[in-house]
N, C-alpha and C positions, 0 to 999 in steps of 0.2 A: 541554517536550513540546509540538510542536506539533500544532493540529488538522489533520488532513489530508482530503483529500476525496479518495476513490477511485472511478473510474467505470471502465466499459469503453468504448473507443473504438470508431469504425466498424469496425475490424478484428478487433474482440473481445478485444484485448490490455487490461491493465488501464493506467489513466492515473493519475498521482499528482499531486496539486495543494495547495501550501502557499500559502494567500493573502498571510499576513504577508511573505513572503520572495519573492512573485511566482515561484515556482518551480513550474513543470510538466515532469514527465518521465514516460517509458513505464518502467513495471515491467520488469526483465529477469528477476528470479528472486524465488520467495518460498519460504522454508525449508520451511514446510508448507502444503501446499495439496490437501487432501482432503475427501472428503464430511463427515468428522466433526470437522474443524478447518481454521483458516487462520490464518498468521501467522508469528510469528518473524522473521528476519532479511530486510529486503526490499532488493534491490539494484536501483538505477535505472540508466536508460541512461547518464547522466552519471559515473557511479562512486559517487556517493554511497549510503551505505547507513543503513537506518533499522530500528527494531526494535517490535515490538508482541508482548505475549505472545498466544500462540495462543488465538483466539477459537472457541469452540464453542457452537452451530452455526457455520458460515460464514456471514458477513454477505451481505445482498443489496446487491448494487451498484446504483445508486450509494450511498454511506455516508460518513459522516465518522468518524474515529478518532483517537485521540492516540497519536503515536508517540513514541520517543525516537531521536535521532541517535546512530549507532554511530561 
């Protein structure tokens, strides 16, 4: 389960960064993205997918969270 830094880029889109793998990609979709919770399956622009149990309330970005690779 890697630690992942998630932040908003200049376009307002989420950016996903895993330091140990030197992986940086844009988030294409988030399974749950509401005012009440955020998380579930995350798909990146390179086709890879990660999972985090939905977090309630949604985190303030930038933040570091632990994800599982799907």
